[in-house]
TORKOL-4160 file (C-alpha; in steps of 0.2 Angstrom, whole numbers, padded with zeros to 4 digits, m for minus):
401
<pt num="1" X="0000" Y="0002" Z="0001"/>
<pt num="2" X="0014" Y="0012" Z="0005"/>
<pt num="3" X="0024" Y="0009" Z="m0010"/>
<pt num="4" X="0009" Y="0011" Z="m0022"/>
<pt num="5" X="0005" Y="0027" Z="m0013"/>
<pt num="6" X="0024" Y="0034" Z="m0017"/>
<pt num="7" X="0023" Y="0028" Z="m0034"/>
<pt num="8" X="0008" Y="0039" Z="m0035"/>
<pt num="9" X="0016" Y="0053" Z="m0028"/>
<pt num="10" X="0031" Y="0052" Z="m0037"/>
<pt num="11" X="0025" Y="0051" Z="m0054"/>
<pt num="12" X="0011" Y="0066" Z="m0051"/>
<pt num="13" X="0026" Y="0075" Z="m0046"/>
<pt num="14" X="0036" Y="0072" Z="m0061"/>
<pt num="15" X="0021" Y="0074" Z="m0075"/>
<pt num="16" X="0017" Y="0091" Z="m0067"/>
<pt num="17" X="0036" Y="0097" Z="m0067"/>
<pt num="18" X="0039" Y="0089" Z="m0085"/>
<pt num="19" X="0023" Y="0099" Z="m0091"/>
<pt num="20" X="0024" Y="0114" Z="m0084"/>
<pt num="21" X="0045" Y="0117" Z="m0082"/>
<pt num="22" X="0052" Y="0101" Z="m0088"/>
<pt num="23" X="0047" Y="0100" Z="m0107"/>
<pt num="24" X="0054" Y="0117" Z="m0107"/>
<pt num="25" X="0071" Y="0114" Z="m0102"/>
<pt num="26" X="0071" Y="0097" Z="m0114"/>
<pt num="27" X="0067" Y="0107" Z="m0129"/>
<pt num="28" X="0079" Y="0122" Z="m0124"/>
<pt num="29" X="0094" Y="0110" Z="m0124"/>
<pt num="30" X="0087" Y="0099" Z="m0140"/>
<pt num="31" X="0087" Y="0118" Z="m0149"/>
<pt num="32" X="0105" Y="0122" Z="m0144"/>
<pt num="33" X="0112" Y="0105" Z="m0150"/>
<pt num="34" X="0103" Y="0108" Z="m0166"/>
<pt num="35" X="0110" Y="0125" Z="m0168"/>
<pt num="36" X="0128" Y="0118" Z="m0163"/>
<pt num="37" X="0127" Y="0106" Z="m0178"/>
<pt num="38" X="0120" Y="0117" Z="m0191"/>
<pt num="39" X="0135" Y="0129" Z="m0186"/>
<pt num="40" X="0148" Y="0115" Z="m0188"/>
<pt num="41" X="0139" Y="0109" Z="m0205"/>
<pt num="42" X="0140" Y="0127" Z="m0212"/>
<pt num="43" X="0159" Y="0127" Z="m0206"/>
<pt num="44" X="0168" Y="0141" Z="m0196"/>
<pt num="45" X="0168" Y="0156" Z="m0204"/>
<pt num="46" X="0154" Y="0155" Z="m0215"/>
<pt num="47" X="0141" Y="0167" Z="m0218"/>
<pt num="48" X="0122" Y="0163" Z="m0222"/>
<pt num="49" X="0118" Y="0175" Z="m0238"/>
<pt num="50" X="0108" Y="0189" Z="m0237"/>
<pt num="51" X="0090" Y="0188" Z="m0245"/>
<pt num="52" X="0081" Y="0203" Z="m0248"/>
<pt num="53" X="0063" Y="0200" Z="m0244"/>
<pt num="54" X="0050" Y="0203" Z="m0257"/>
<pt num="55" X="0033" Y="0210" Z="m0253"/>
<pt num="56" X="0020" Y="0196" Z="m0259"/>
<pt num="57" X="0002" Y="0199" Z="m0258"/>
<pt num="58" X="m0006" Y="0198" Z="m0243"/>
<pt num="59" X="m0024" Y="0196" Z="m0236"/>
<pt num="60" X="m0027" Y="0203" Z="m0218"/>
<pt num="61" X="m0044" Y="0196" Z="m0212"/>
<pt num="62" X="m0053" Y="0202" Z="m0197"/>
<pt num="63" X="m0067" Y="0193" Z="m0189"/>
<pt num="64" X="m0077" Y="0207" Z="m0179"/>
<pt num="65" X="m0094" Y="0202" Z="m0168"/>
<pt num="66" X="m0101" Y="0219" Z="m0159"/>
<pt num="67" X="m0086" Y="0229" Z="m0158"/>
<pt num="68" X="m0093" Y="0246" Z="m0162"/>
<pt num="69" X="m0084" Y="0251" Z="m0146"/>
<pt num="70" X="m0066" Y="0248" Z="m0152"/>
<pt num="71" X="m0067" Y="0245" Z="m0171"/>
<pt num="72" X="m0062" Y="0262" Z="m0177"/>
<pt num="73" X="m0047" Y="0261" Z="m0167"/>
<pt num="74" X="m0044" Y="0242" Z="m0173"/>
<pt num="75" X="m0046" Y="0250" Z="m0193"/>
<pt num="76" X="m0035" Y="0265" Z="m0190"/>
<pt num="77" X="m0023" Y="0253" Z="m0182"/>
<pt num="78" X="m0024" Y="0242" Z="m0198"/>
<pt num="79" X="m0022" Y="0256" Z="m0209"/>
<pt num="80" X="m0006" Y="0262" Z="m0201"/>
<pt num="81" X="0002" Y="0244" Z="m0205"/>
<pt num="82" X="0020" Y="0247" Z="m0213"/>
<pt num="83" X="0016" Y="0237" Z="m0229"/>
<pt num="84" X="0014" Y="0243" Z="m0246"/>
<pt num="85" X="m0004" Y="0248" Z="m0249"/>
<pt num="86" X="m0007" Y="0238" Z="m0266"/>
<pt num="87" X="0001" Y="0223" Z="m0259"/>
<pt num="88" X="m0011" Y="0223" Z="m0244"/>
<pt num="89" X="m0029" Y="0215" Z="m0245"/>
<pt num="90" X="m0041" Y="0222" Z="m0231"/>
<pt num="91" X="m0055" Y="0210" Z="m0226"/>
<pt num="92" X="m0067" Y="0214" Z="m0211"/>
<pt num="93" X="m0082" Y="0201" Z="m0208"/>
<pt num="94" X="m0094" Y="0206" Z="m0196"/>
<pt num="95" X="m0108" Y="0192" Z="m0198"/>
<pt num="96" X="m0122" Y="0193" Z="m0184"/>
<pt num="97" X="m0117" Y="0210" Z="m0178"/>
<pt num="98" X="m0131" Y="0219" Z="m0171"/>
<pt num="99" X="m0123" Y="0235" Z="m0167"/>
<pt num="100" X="m0114" Y="0248" Z="m0177"/>
<pt num="101" X="m0100" Y="0239" Z="m0183"/>
<pt num="102" X="m0104" Y="0236" Z="m0199"/>
<pt num="103" X="m0108" Y="0254" Z="m0203"/>
<pt num="104" X="m0093" Y="0261" Z="m0195"/>
<pt num="105" X="m0082" Y="0247" Z="m0207"/>
<pt num="106" X="m0093" Y="0254" Z="m0223"/>
<pt num="107" X="m0086" Y="0270" Z="m0219"/>
<pt num="108" X="m0069" Y="0264" Z="m0225"/>
<pt num="109" X="m0068" Y="0263" Z="m0245"/>
<pt num="110" X="m0051" Y="0253" Z="m0244"/>
<pt num="111" X="m0057" Y="0239" Z="m0232"/>
<pt num="112" X="m0069" Y="0225" Z="m0242"/>
<pt num="113" X="m0084" Y="0223" Z="m0228"/>
<pt num="114" X="m0093" Y="0205" Z="m0227"/>
<pt num="115" X="m0109" Y="0206" Z="m0218"/>
<pt num="116" X="m0124" Y="0195" Z="m0216"/>
<pt num="117" X="m0137" Y="0196" Z="m0202"/>
<pt num="118" X="m0135" Y="0177" Z="m0198"/>
<pt num="119" X="m0124" Y="0173" Z="m0183"/>
<pt num="120" X="m0114" Y="0156" Z="m0187"/>
<pt num="121" X="m0099" Y="0157" Z="m0176"/>
<pt num="122" X="m0080" Y="0161" Z="m0181"/>
<pt num="123" X="m0077" Y="0147" Z="m0191"/>
<pt num="124" X="m0090" Y="0149" Z="m0204"/>
<pt num="125" X="m0085" Y="0168" Z="m0205"/>
<pt num="126" X="m0067" Y="0162" Z="m0207"/>
<pt num="127" X="m0073" Y="0150" Z="m0221"/>
<pt num="128" X="m0083" Y="0162" Z="m0229"/>
<pt num="129" X="m0070" Y="0176" Z="m0229"/>
<pt num="130" X="m0056" Y="0165" Z="m0237"/>
<pt num="131" X="m0069" Y="0163" Z="m0253"/>
<pt num="132" X="m0065" Y="0181" Z="m0256"/>
<pt num="133" X="m0047" Y="0181" Z="m0253"/>
<pt num="134" X="m0038" Y="0186" Z="m0270"/>
<pt num="135" X="m0019" Y="0186" Z="m0262"/>
<pt num="136" X="m0008" Y="0169" Z="m0260"/>
<pt num="137" X="m0005" Y="0171" Z="m0239"/>
<pt num="138" X="m0019" Y="0175" Z="m0227"/>
<pt num="139" X="m0018" Y="0185" Z="m0211"/>
<pt num="140" X="m0031" Y="0183" Z="m0196"/>
<pt num="141" X="m0032" Y="0192" Z="m0184"/>
<pt num="142" X="m0046" Y="0197" Z="m0170"/>
<pt num="143" X="m0055" Y="0213" Z="m0171"/>
<pt num="144" X="m0051" Y="0216" Z="m0152"/>
<pt num="145" X="m0033" Y="0217" Z="m0153"/>
<pt num="146" X="m0019" Y="0229" Z="m0160"/>
<pt num="147" X="m0005" Y="0224" Z="m0170"/>
<pt num="148" X="0013" Y="0232" Z="m0172"/>
<pt num="149" X="0017" Y="0241" Z="m0189"/>
<pt num="150" X="0029" Y="0228" Z="m0194"/>
<pt num="151" X="0019" Y="0213" Z="m0191"/>
<pt num="152" X="0014" Y="0210" Z="m0210"/>
<pt num="153" X="0031" Y="0210" Z="m0216"/>
<pt num="154" X="0039" Y="0199" Z="m0200"/>
<pt num="155" X="0026" Y="0187" Z="m0205"/>
<pt num="156" X="0028" Y="0187" Z="m0225"/>
<pt num="157" X="0047" Y="0182" Z="m0222"/>
<pt num="158" X="0045" Y="0167" Z="m0217"/>
<pt num="159" X="0035" Y="0159" Z="m0234"/>
<pt num="160" X="0053" Y="0161" Z="m0243"/>
<pt num="161" X="0053" Y="0144" Z="m0236"/>
<pt num="162" X="0043" Y="0131" Z="m0246"/>
<pt num="163" X="0041" Y="0119" Z="m0229"/>
<pt num="164" X="0032" Y="0134" Z="m0221"/>
<pt num="165" X="0013" Y="0132" Z="m0221"/>
<pt num="166" X="0009" Y="0144" Z="m0208"/>
<pt num="167" X="0016" Y="0157" Z="m0197"/>
<pt num="168" X="0010" Y="0160" Z="m0179"/>
<pt num="169" X="0011" Y="0178" Z="m0170"/>
<pt num="170" X="0014" Y="0182" Z="m0152"/>
<pt num="171" X="0000" Y="0186" Z="m0141"/>
<pt num="172" X="0002" Y="0200" Z="m0128"/>
<pt num="173" X="m0007" Y="0207" Z="m0114"/>
<pt num="174" X="m0009" Y="0225" Z="m0112"/>
<pt num="175" X="m0002" Y="0231" Z="m0094"/>
<pt num="176" X="m0002" Y="0248" Z="m0087"/>
<pt num="177" X="m0003" Y="0258" Z="m0070"/>
<pt num="178" X="m0014" Y="0249" Z="m0057"/>
<pt num="179" X="m0022" Y="0237" Z="m0070"/>
<pt num="180" X="m0004" Y="0228" Z="m0071"/>
<pt num="181" X="m0010" Y="0217" Z="m0056"/>
<pt num="182" X="m0024" Y="0212" Z="m0065"/>
<pt num="183" X="m0014" Y="0206" Z="m0082"/>
<pt num="184" X="m0002" Y="0198" Z="m0070"/>
<pt num="185" X="m0005" Y="0181" Z="m0071"/>
<pt num="186" X="m0014" Y="0181" Z="m0090"/>
<pt num="187" X="0003" Y="0192" Z="m0095"/>
<pt num="188" X="0015" Y="0178" Z="m0087"/>
<pt num="189" X="0006" Y="0164" Z="m0094"/>
<pt num="190" X="0006" Y="0171" Z="m0111"/>
<pt num="191" X="0025" Y="0176" Z="m0110"/>
<pt num="192" X="0030" Y="0160" Z="m0105"/>
<pt num="193" X="0019" Y="0151" Z="m0119"/>
<pt num="194" X="0027" Y="0163" Z="m0130"/>
<pt num="195" X="0045" Y="0158" Z="m0124"/>
<pt num="196" X="0039" Y="0139" Z="m0127"/>
<pt num="197" X="0031" Y="0142" Z="m0144"/>
<pt num="198" X="0049" Y="0149" Z="m0150"/>
<pt num="199" X="0057" Y="0136" Z="m0144"/>
<pt num="200" X="0045" Y="0123" Z="m0153"/>
<pt num="201" X="0047" Y="0131" Z="m0169"/>
<pt num="202" X="0067" Y="0132" Z="m0166"/>
<pt num="203" X="0065" Y="0112" Z="m0165"/>
<pt num="204" X="0052" Y="0108" Z="m0178"/>
<pt num="205" X="0036" Y="0118" Z="m0177"/>
<pt num="206" X="0024" Y="0128" Z="m0168"/>
<pt num="207" X="0012" Y="0118" Z="m0158"/>
<pt num="208" X="m0003" Y="0127" Z="m0162"/>
<pt num="209" X="m0008" Y="0146" Z="m0165"/>
<pt num="210" X="m0018" Y="0159" Z="m0157"/>
<pt num="211" X="m0032" Y="0165" Z="m0167"/>
<pt num="212" X="m0027" Y="0183" Z="m0162"/>
<pt num="213" X="m0013" Y="0183" Z="m0175"/>
<pt num="214" X="m0012" Y="0168" Z="m0188"/>
<pt num="215" X="m0007" Y="0167" Z="m0204"/>
<pt num="216" X="m0009" Y="0153" Z="m0217"/>
<pt num="217" X="m0005" Y="0150" Z="m0236"/>
<pt num="218" X="m0022" Y="0153" Z="m0244"/>
<pt num="219" X="m0019" Y="0134" Z="m0255"/>
<pt num="220" X="m0017" Y="0126" Z="m0239"/>
<pt num="221" X="m0033" Y="0135" Z="m0229"/>
<pt num="222" X="m0043" Y="0120" Z="m0224"/>
<pt num="223" X="m0060" Y="0125" Z="m0219"/>
<pt num="224" X="m0062" Y="0117" Z="m0202"/>
<pt num="225" X="m0078" Y="0107" Z="m0199"/>
<pt num="226" X="m0094" Y="0117" Z="m0193"/>
<pt num="227" X="m0093" Y="0116" Z="m0175"/>
<pt num="228" X="m0075" Y="0117" Z="m0173"/>
<pt num="229" X="m0072" Y="0127" Z="m0155"/>
<pt num="230" X="m0056" Y="0134" Z="m0157"/>
<pt num="231" X="m0053" Y="0133" Z="m0176"/>
<pt num="232" X="m0036" Y="0143" Z="m0177"/>
<pt num="233" X="m0027" Y="0130" Z="m0166"/>
<pt num="234" X="m0035" Y="0115" Z="m0176"/>
<pt num="235" X="m0031" Y="0124" Z="m0193"/>
<pt num="236" X="m0013" Y="0126" Z="m0188"/>
<pt num="237" X="m0010" Y="0107" Z="m0183"/>
<pt num="238" X="m0017" Y="0103" Z="m0198"/>
<pt num="239" X="m0003" Y="0109" Z="m0209"/>
<pt num="240" X="0007" Y="0099" Z="m0199"/>
<pt num="241" X="m0002" Y="0084" Z="m0202"/>
<pt num="242" X="m0001" Y="0089" Z="m0221"/>
<pt num="243" X="0018" Y="0089" Z="m0220"/>
<pt num="244" X="0022" Y="0108" Z="m0217"/>
<pt num="245" X="0027" Y="0116" Z="m0202"/>
<pt num="246" X="0021" Y="0132" Z="m0193"/>
<pt num="247" X="0034" Y="0146" Z="m0189"/>
<pt num="248" X="0032" Y="0157" Z="m0174"/>
<pt num="249" X="0037" Y="0175" Z="m0176"/>
<pt num="250" X="0039" Y="0185" Z="m0160"/>
<pt num="251" X="0043" Y="0202" Z="m0168"/>
<pt num="252" X="0025" Y="0201" Z="m0176"/>
<pt num="253" X="0012" Y="0203" Z="m0161"/>
<pt num="254" X="m0007" Y="0206" Z="m0157"/>
<pt num="255" X="m0010" Y="0216" Z="m0141"/>
<pt num="256" X="m0025" Y="0215" Z="m0131"/>
<pt num="257" X="m0033" Y="0221" Z="m0115"/>
<pt num="258" X="m0035" Y="0207" Z="m0101"/>
<pt num="259" X="m0051" Y="0201" Z="m0096"/>
<pt num="260" X="m0062" Y="0214" Z="m0087"/>
<pt num="261" X="m0067" Y="0201" Z="m0074"/>
<pt num="262" X="m0063" Y="0184" Z="m0068"/>
<pt num="263" X="m0080" Y="0180" Z="m0074"/>
<pt num="264" X="m0077" Y="0185" Z="m0092"/>
<pt num="265" X="m0058" Y="0176" Z="m0091"/>
<pt num="266" X="m0067" Y="0160" Z="m0085"/>
<pt num="267" X="m0079" Y="0160" Z="m0099"/>
<pt num="268" X="m0065" Y="0160" Z="m0113"/>
<pt num="269" X="m0054" Y="0148" Z="m0103"/>
<pt num="270" X="m0067" Y="0135" Z="m0101"/>
<pt num="271" X="m0073" Y="0138" Z="m0119"/>
<pt num="272" X="m0054" Y="0135" Z="m0125"/>
<pt num="273" X="m0053" Y="0120" Z="m0113"/>
<pt num="274" X="m0069" Y="0111" Z="m0121"/>
<pt num="275" X="m0063" Y="0116" Z="m0138"/>
<pt num="276" X="m0047" Y="0107" Z="m0132"/>
<pt num="277" X="m0054" Y="0089" Z="m0130"/>
<pt num="278" X="m0063" Y="0093" Z="m0146"/>
<pt num="279" X="m0047" Y="0096" Z="m0155"/>
<pt num="280" X="m0040" Y="0081" Z="m0149"/>
<pt num="281" X="m0052" Y="0071" Z="m0158"/>
<pt num="282" X="m0049" Y="0081" Z="m0172"/>
<pt num="283" X="m0030" Y="0080" Z="m0172"/>
<pt num="284" X="m0030" Y="0062" Z="m0169"/>
<pt num="285" X="m0017" Y="0058" Z="m0182"/>
<pt num="286" X="m0004" Y="0067" Z="m0172"/>
<pt num="287" X="m0004" Y="0054" Z="m0159"/>
<pt num="288" X="0004" Y="0043" Z="m0170"/>
<pt num="289" X="0023" Y="0044" Z="m0165"/>
<pt num="290" X="0030" Y="0034" Z="m0180"/>
<pt num="291" X="0021" Y="0046" Z="m0193"/>
<pt num="292" X="0026" Y="0061" Z="m0183"/>
<pt num="293" X="0040" Y="0058" Z="m0171"/>
<pt num="294" X="0046" Y="0075" Z="m0168"/>
<pt num="295" X="0027" Y="0083" Z="m0170"/>
<pt num="296" X="0020" Y="0071" Z="m0158"/>
<pt num="297" X="0032" Y="0073" Z="m0145"/>
<pt num="298" X="0028" Y="0092" Z="m0145"/>
<pt num="299" X="0010" Y="0089" Z="m0146"/>
<pt num="300" X="0009" Y="0078" Z="m0133"/>
<pt num="301" X="0022" Y="0086" Z="m0121"/>
<pt num="302" X="0015" Y="0105" Z="m0122"/>
<pt num="303" X="m0002" Y="0101" Z="m0124"/>
<pt num="304" X="m0010" Y="0085" Z="m0121"/>
<pt num="305" X="m0002" Y="0082" Z="m0103"/>
<pt num="306" X="m0008" Y="0101" Z="m0097"/>
<pt num="307" X="m0025" Y="0098" Z="m0103"/>
<pt num="308" X="m0028" Y="0078" Z="m0098"/>
<pt num="309" X="m0016" Y="0072" Z="m0086"/>
<pt num="310" X="m0009" Y="0088" Z="m0074"/>
<pt num="311" X="m0026" Y="0093" Z="m0068"/>
<pt num="312" X="m0028" Y="0075" Z="m0061"/>
<pt num="313" X="m0010" Y="0074" Z="m0057"/>
<pt num="314" X="m0012" Y="0089" Z="m0045"/>
<pt num="315" X="m0026" Y="0081" Z="m0035"/>
<pt num="316" X="m0016" Y="0064" Z="m0032"/>
<pt num="317" X="m0001" Y="0074" Z="m0028"/>
<pt num="318" X="m0008" Y="0082" Z="m0014"/>
<pt num="319" X="m0018" Y="0068" Z="m0009"/>
<pt num="320" X="m0005" Y="0056" Z="m0009"/>
<pt num="321" X="0007" Y="0067" Z="0000"/>
<pt num="322" X="m0006" Y="0068" Z="0015"/>
<pt num="323" X="m0007" Y="0050" Z="0015"/>
<pt num="324" X="0011" Y="0048" Z="0015"/>
<pt num="325" X="0014" Y="0059" Z="0029"/>
<pt num="326" X="0000" Y="0053" Z="0039"/>
<pt num="327" X="0010" Y="0035" Z="0037"/>
<pt num="328" X="0025" Y="0043" Z="0045"/>
<pt num="329" X="0034" Y="0051" Z="0029"/>
<pt num="330" X="0051" Y="0059" Z="0031"/>
<pt num="331" X="0056" Y="0078" Z="0031"/>
<pt num="332" X="0056" Y="0079" Z="0012"/>
<pt num="333" X="0036" Y="0073" Z="0013"/>
<pt num="334" X="0034" Y="0086" Z="0024"/>
<pt num="335" X="0041" Y="0101" Z="0017"/>
<pt num="336" X="0033" Y="0096" Z="0001"/>
<pt num="337" X="0015" Y="0095" Z="0009"/>
<pt num="338" X="0018" Y="0112" Z="0017"/>
<pt num="339" X="0024" Y="0120" Z="0001"/>
<pt num="340" X="0007" Y="0113" Z="m0007"/>
<pt num="341" X="m0003" Y="0119" Z="0009"/>
<pt num="342" X="0005" Y="0137" Z="0006"/>
<pt num="343" X="0003" Y="0137" Z="m0013"/>
<pt num="344" X="m0017" Y="0131" Z="m0012"/>
<pt num="345" X="m0020" Y="0143" Z="0003"/>
<pt num="346" X="m0012" Y="0158" Z="m0010"/>
<pt num="347" X="m0021" Y="0152" Z="m0025"/>
<pt num="348" X="m0039" Y="0152" Z="m0015"/>
<pt num="349" X="m0035" Y="0171" Z="m0007"/>
<pt num="350" X="m0030" Y="0176" Z="m0025"/>
<pt num="351" X="m0046" Y="0168" Z="m0029"/>
<pt num="352" X="m0056" Y="0177" Z="m0016"/>
<pt num="353" X="m0050" Y="0194" Z="m0021"/>
<pt num="354" X="m0052" Y="0189" Z="m0041"/>
<pt num="355" X="m0070" Y="0187" Z="m0036"/>
<pt num="356" X="m0072" Y="0203" Z="m0030"/>
<pt num="357" X="m0063" Y="0211" Z="m0045"/>
<pt num="358" X="m0046" Y="0214" Z="m0034"/>
<pt num="359" X="m0031" Y="0206" Z="m0040"/>
<pt num="360" X="m0015" Y="0205" Z="m0029"/>
<pt num="361" X="0001" Y="0203" Z="m0038"/>
<pt num="362" X="0007" Y="0192" Z="m0022"/>
<pt num="363" X="m0007" Y="0177" Z="m0025"/>
<pt num="364" X="m0013" Y="0182" Z="m0043"/>
<pt num="365" X="0001" Y="0167" Z="m0050"/>
<pt num="366" X="m0005" Y="0153" Z="m0040"/>
<pt num="367" X="m0024" Y="0158" Z="m0042"/>
<pt num="368" X="m0022" Y="0158" Z="m0061"/>
<pt num="369" X="m0013" Y="0143" Z="m0063"/>
<pt num="370" X="m0028" Y="0134" Z="m0051"/>
<pt num="371" X="m0040" Y="0143" Z="m0059"/>
<pt num="372" X="m0033" Y="0137" Z="m0077"/>
<pt num="373" X="m0034" Y="0118" Z="m0070"/>
<pt num="374" X="m0051" Y="0120" Z="m0063"/>
<pt num="375" X="m0055" Y="0126" Z="m0081"/>
<pt num="376" X="m0049" Y="0110" Z="m0087"/>
<pt num="377" X="m0062" Y="0101" Z="m0078"/>
<pt num="378" X="m0076" Y="0111" Z="m0082"/>
<pt num="379" X="m0071" Y="0111" Z="m0101"/>
<pt num="380" X="m0071" Y="0093" Z="m0100"/>
<pt num="381" X="m0087" Y="0092" Z="m0092"/>
<pt num="382" X="m0095" Y="0103" Z="m0106"/>
<pt num="383" X="m0087" Y="0092" Z="m0120"/>
<pt num="384" X="m0094" Y="0077" Z="m0114"/>
<pt num="385" X="m0110" Y="0084" Z="m0112"/>
<pt num="386" X="m0109" Y="0094" Z="m0128"/>
<pt num="387" X="m0113" Y="0110" Z="m0121"/>
<pt num="388" X="m0100" Y="0123" Z="m0128"/>
<pt num="389" X="m0108" Y="0132" Z="m0141"/>
<pt num="390" X="m0097" Y="0136" Z="m0157"/>
<pt num="391" X="m0105" Y="0155" Z="m0155"/>
<pt num="392" X="m0093" Y="0164" Z="m0143"/>
<pt num="393" X="m0100" Y="0174" Z="m0130"/>
<pt num="394" X="m0089" Y="0190" Z="m0132"/>
<pt num="395" X="m0080" Y="0191" Z="m0115"/>
<pt num="396" X="m0077" Y="0210" Z="m0109"/>
<pt num="397" X="m0061" Y="0218" Z="m0110"/>
<pt num="398" X="m0053" Y="0231" Z="m0098"/>
<pt num="399" X="m0053" Y="0248" Z="m0106"/>
<pt num="400" X="m0034" Y="0252" Z="m0108"/>
<pt num="401" X="m0028" Y="0269" Z="m0114"/>
């Protein structure tokens, strides 16, 4: 009995460590080794030839649903992008919007407005918009984000490599003044995710793109099945299944404000988690480690363990640790239990404050970690009951000056 509990404890501890830290360390080492071997192959003193990046035609597709409060700022940001105007095709699709969003977009003749009263979700909007794209490259971004001016140029340079089927940009959370504490957990999470995406891309391929900023070759765009919840993630990994890679470009980023409340953030997280379980079914080919050895390793290590095993491992680690200490566990087990207790107390304290829309930096990181793992359980329940609609109920975002 004692040996079984010990095994559960150590396996749970290993899985949690590997998923949130160990994988990043391992990939960092692999990327360094890869870089070393490549340097030796090129030879000492060799120089890579400089390439002049052309300006291929690009379509920027923005999906907007009831964004009248922000859409003008989004349009101004889009028009300020540093890319030849005759090479940049602008398409805003506002299907289902019943506010002034379509009317505001219609004031700008340089933008192609696509609108129909029926609301069928972002997947249907993307599938409809792609039919109007004339350019060979497409960039999708959300209406509630602001892009850096060099964004398009930084993305298209990757397409000089014919193996590249898509490019993922970076997602940033805006932080300022007193709102910085509110964005601490969300912002730190995306900073760490960006770090892992850069490593993944350097090793082989980025494991999934965020819909805030994602690009694909139009010829490779695969319409997501109706009802797909996280279409950006599925679309990017379908490229990998079809033999291409997805590059990560940190110098192309989409910035958005943090969620206005924990309730709004919970809506978003639960939806993503429900979509994650659906995505595992749609991307089942990626579990074939013999066909996709590196991609499968990345997919399982970076995504699947966090979505499936880690939330359960957290529970098993706590209860096995308690039982071991009760049965006379040594100082190490006692110390781990104390650390777990402190962590959970901090997380619960953060949750209490966050539920009152007060977010304290000191406890917000533990809270956000627990919050993400709880969202997995709720999302899994919605997936099993088929209760997560593809129609996104827009979460409120903080106003950032």
